[in-house]
N, C-alpha and C positions, 0 to 999 in steps of 0.2 A: 251559268253553266251555258251561254254560247260560246263564253271563252274558255272557259276549263274542253269544250269539244276543242275548238278552234282551232288555241295552242298551246294547249295541255295534252291532250287525249293522241287529235291525229299527229305529231311532232312527235312522239311518244311510239304511236306505230312505223310510224315512213322511221327512226333510228330503226325500232325494233327490225323490219323490214330488211331498209339495206346493212344489216348486220347480221343476216343471218342469209341474204339472199332469199329471201321468198318477197314473190310477186305481188305486183298493187299495176294494175289495171284500169278501170274505172271505177267501179267496185258496189255500182248497181244496182241493187234488188232489181232493178226494173228493169233493166237488157236483159235476163236469160227472155220472160217472158216477151219484153220487144223484140228481138231476134227468134224466138220461135212462131212469136204471132206471124211474123212479114218472112219465115219460110214455109209457113201452113201457106199462106194466102196470097203468095205470089208466085211462090214459086214450088208450090205443091210436094212442097217436105217434109217428112217427119220430124216433127220438133220435140220429140222422145230419143233418138238417132244418135247412135254419137259420133259420127258427121257432125252432126250440131252443134252436141257438147261442147266437140273442140274448136266448132269457130264462136261459140260461147264464152268459154272455158279467154280462147283470144283475146276478146273485147274486155271481159271483167278484171280478170290474171296480167292481162297484155302479152300473156302468151301460154298453149295449150301445158297443165297440166306432167310433171316425170313423178312417174314413181319412183323411181331411183333417185330422187333427190329428198332427202324428208324432211328437210324443212317447207317445203312446197305442203298450201292447207289438204285435206283430206276435203273439205266440204267443193265437190262435183260441178256448184254450181251450172247440174240441169235442170233442162227444163221439165219441171214436179208439179204443176201444175193440172183440173183439168184441160182437156182441146176450147173448151169454151171460153177462156177465157181470152184467146186472140179474138176474139170480135171483140172486146173491149178496147181493143188499142187496133181496131183495122184500121179508125180513120186517121194514126200515125205510123201508120210502117213504108209513108213512103217518103218519111221526114227523114232527116239528118237525127240520129241517136243524142249529137250534141245538146239542138234546137229541143230533142222531146223529153227530155232529160230538163232540160233548166225552167222547161212549162209545167212536165211534174210536178216539179218540185215545189213550184208556185201556187199550184194547184194543192197540191194536200197544204199547205199551208193553211191554204182559204177554207179550205174543208175544215178541217182541224179545228177552226175561228166558226165556221157554222156548226156544227159536231156540238161542241160543248154549248153556243147559245140555243138549240135543242135541246140537249138536254136539261137546261134552266127550264126551257118551255114541257117540259115533259113529267119536268116534276111540277112544276105550277110553282117552282121559288120567283120572283122580282124581286130582286136585289136592287142597291142603290147601284146606279151606273156605277163609281167606284169599285161595286164588290163585281159585276160582269168586268169590270177592264180587270183585275186580279185575278180573272179566274182567266179569263184569256190568256194574261202574259205568265201564270203559273201553268199553266196546259203546257203554252209554243214555249217555257223552259223547261220544260220538264224533261229531265234524260230521255224519258222512253219515248215521245212525242218526238225530240232533238236529230236520234238517233232512227230514229223514222222519218224526217225528212232529208236527212242529209243520208241513205240508202235509194229512199225515195223506194219505201215499202208499202207493197198491196195491203198489210194490216189498216195502215188509219184511214186508206181508201173502206178498207170492209166494217171498219168501227163510222165512218159517218153510213155507209146503207144500213148499220143496225141501230145508231140514230133514228135516221128519220123513218124507217122501220116501227120506232119505238112510237113515237108522234102518229102516227098514220093510225094507228091500234089505238091509240088512245081517244083520240078522236074520231074513231070508228070510219075509218078506211080500212080493210079488213083486207081488200082485194087487195089493190095498193101495194101497204104490208106488206101481203105476202109475196106479192114479184119480188118486194127492195132484199127480200130473207131468200130468195131465191139467189139475185144474184150476187146476193155473200154466200153462197156458195163455191165460188171460186180460192177463196181460201176454207173448203170442208171442217176442219180443225177449230175454228173459230166457234162458228156455225150451226153446228152436227145436234149439241145437245140444243140450244135454242129451238133449232126448227122442230128436235121430237116433242118438248114440249108444251108448242107453241100449236102442235095437228091435234096434243093431247087435251089441251086446252080450248082449241074448235070444235072436235068434234064430243066434246063433254056439252054442248050445246048447239046441235051441227041447224041446229033450220035458222037460228040468227049468225053463223060464226061462218058459214059454211063459205062466206065468201074467202074468210084469208085461206084454206086448203086451195081450193080452186085459184085462186092467185098464186100459189104457189106451187102447184103443180106442173098448170100447165105453163109458166112459165118453166120453171124446169124441165117439163120437157122438149120444148121449144130448143129450149139452150142441147137439150140432149141431141133429139135429131141433129139439130147442123147439125155440133161439132160431127155429129158420125157418117154427115153426108162431108163435110169439109176433108175428116181425117177417118175412113171405115177400121173401125174395134177399136178404137181409142180406150172405150174402156180398159181393153188389157194392156193399152202399152202405157195409161193412167198407170193402172195397180205397183205396174214390173218396177212403176219410176220412183212412188215410195218405197216399197222392198227394198228400193237400192238406196233409197235417202238416210233412207234409216241406217240400211250399209256403216256408206261413209259418215255420217255423222252421232256414228256410238252409237244405233240404237234410238238418236233422238228422243230421249229420253223425257220426264217429264217435269215438272221444277219439286214434287216431292220426291221423285226417284234419285236425281241429285240431291237433296238434303239428306233423306234420310235410305239412301242401299236401293238397287235397285226392288227387292222383294220386300222389303218393311214400304216404299212409296209407292210400290204398285196395290199393297192391301188398304194403308189411308185413302189412297187414290176408289176404292174402292165404295170406303167406308162414307170417300162425302156426294159418290156418286148416288147411292142410295138412300143416302140424310138425307139427301136433295129430290127424287122419286118419292119419299118419305114428305115431302113437304109440299111439292108439284102436285100431286094426288091429293092431296088437302085443300091444296088449294085451285085447283083446276074447275070448278066454278066460277071463282072469283070475275066479276063486270072487268071492261075496260076503263072501265073510270075509278075503281077502287083504288086505293089504298094495299091489298095485299098487291093484286094483280102489278104492279110497279117494282111493288116490295120485288117480289116475283122475279118479274123478268134480268132486274138488278141484281139478283144471287144468281140465277147462271151464267152472266157477263162472268163474277166474278170467281168462280167452281170454276169455269172455262177453262180462265187462266190459268188455276192453281193442278187438273188434272190434264189439258193438255200436251202434246208433244213437242218439244221442244223453248227452250227456257228462255227465249228471244225478248229482250225490254221491251222492244218496240209492239208487242201483242201487249200489254200491260195499261194498251190507252182504254183497250175495257177497263177497267175499273175505275174510267174518268165519274160514271151516273153511279156510283158507289158510295165515294168520297166524294161527291158534291150533297148528294144524299144524309150524309153525317153530316157532311159540315154546316148544311140548312136546318137543323134542329139539334147542333151541338147542344145549349145550352139546358134543353128539355134531359138529354137522352146527361148531360153533363149532374146531373141532379137524383140519378139514380142510387145511386148508395159508394161509398167507398173504394170498393174494388172497380167496381165496373169503372170509378173515375182514375182507377191506378192501368187497369191497364190499357185505359182509353190515351193516359199518356204515355205510355211505353209504344202501341202499334203508333200513334202522332208521331214520334220521332222516330220511329222509323220511316217513318211516308218523308217527313220534314228529311233526313238524315244526307241527299244528296246534296239539293240548297243553300243548307250550310256547309258540307264540307268544302261544295265550287265554289262559296264567296271566300272562306278560312282561303282554297290557293291560289286564287283570283290576287285576293290583297298581297297574299305573302309573295305570290310573281314581283313585288311590284319593287319588294327590298331585297331575296333572295334568287342566287342564282338559279339559270334554266334549266340544268340538268337536274339539280337541284329539287325543284318545281316537280322535273317530269318524273322521278326519283318515286312521289305520292300520285303517279294518276289513278290508281282505282282506290283510294280511298273515295270520289266520292257512289261510286259502285260500290260502296262494302254492305248493304241492306237491298241491293237488287230483286236478289229471291229471296227476301224474306219478305219484300212490301206488298207481292199476292196474300199468302197469309194472312199479315195485320190486317189486310180491310176485312181479309175473314170473318176475322175476330171479331174486329168490330162490329158486323153485321150483323152477325152469332151475339153477343153481347146485346145488342139494340134491337136482335129480330121484334120480339111483341111488343113495345111501346114506337117502335115508328108503321109495325100493321094498324097500331090504335089511334095513333096519331092521326088528325083529323088534318094535320096540315098535308100530307105525306101522301094526303090524296090528292084526282080530280075533277077542277071542278067538274058537275053536270056540264056536261055534252051528250052532244047522238050517240045512244046507246048499244053498242055493237051491231052498226048498219050492215 
C-alpha cells in the first residue's frame, strides 16, 4: 500500500496536475490549521478572513486560487475549524512549517499505533504477539490511515482522543474521558453523535455517571471561553466558514448522499440515525464494563462515518474498533448460519480489496511500463465508499451475538466511578 501511494498514486496526481495546470504546494491539511493558529495567536488576525485564506492557499497550493482558471481546485482550504483548535498548535506556531510537518507526521504514526493498541485493550482482546503486530501493520498499511498520514489529517488525532476516551470509560475514569471527548470536538462532525449518546448515557444514571458530563462540559466551556477571548464572536465566523465550505465542496455530502443521490441518501441517513437512537435508548442503562456499552460505542462510530458530511477515506479510521471486534470473535460469528457466512464473505472482500489491488499493482510494476500501471491508479480505491457500509452490515448481522458473547465484555473493573 505504501508503494502504491508513493510510486503509483502520487506520480499519477503529479502528472495530471502538470498536464492541466493544477497548482500543488505543500498539500498538507495541517497547514491551514497551523497558519490560522499562528495568525490568531501571534498576530491577532482573524483566521477565517479572506486575507488569511489567500495566505493559506499560497502555502497549500503554491499560489492563491484563481476562479478564472477552470482547472483550479474548488476547495478553498479556508480555516474551517473551531477557533480553539489554535490552542493545540500553540507550541508549534513559532517553528518553521516544514519542521512542524515532519514532526506531526511522525506523531500521527506513533499515535495511530497507540490507537490500535488502546482499542485492543478496550475490547479486552489479548492476542498473540504476531496478531498484535499484524493489526499494527495492517492499520498503518491501510489506505485510509496512509492518506491521513500523508495529508497530516487531524482525523487521526481525533481518533486517538476517542480511543483514549473509550478505554478511560471502560476503566471507570469518566471525568477524564469527558475531557478527551471535548478535545475531540476540534472535528465536530466526527464526535457529535458520540457525544450526544454519551451524555444520554450519563444522565441515565446521573449519580454515578455525572463525572463524564462535568468533565466534558467544563472542558468545552474553557475552550469556548478561551476562543472567545482570543477571537470575539468566533462562533458566528465558524458557522459562516462551515456554510462556505459546504458550497465550495459541492455540499460536502455524506457517503450515503454520494452513493444514493442526495434525496435518498438523506432518507437512509435519517433511518440509520433513528435506528441508532432506538438502540441507544434501549442500552442507555448499560454499565461501562458491559458488552452492550462497548458495542454501542463502536456502533456509534461506524454510523458516524456513514452519515457524517464528507466521504474522505481518512475518516474511516473510526471503523477500526468495529473491525477488531468482528475479527476477534469471527469464529463464533461464522458459525451462525450460511446466510451470515455469505454476508461475511462479501463484506470481508470489500474491506480487504484495497490491499489485494495494491499488492497486484506493486507486483505488476515489476514487469509492466509505468504509464500502464498508473492508468490503473483507481483500482485499489474502488471499494472505498463501500467499506463503511460493509462494516455496518457486519455489525448488523452480528449484533445479537456480539451483545451476548461474554468475551466482548470488559473484565470487572471500577464501575461508573
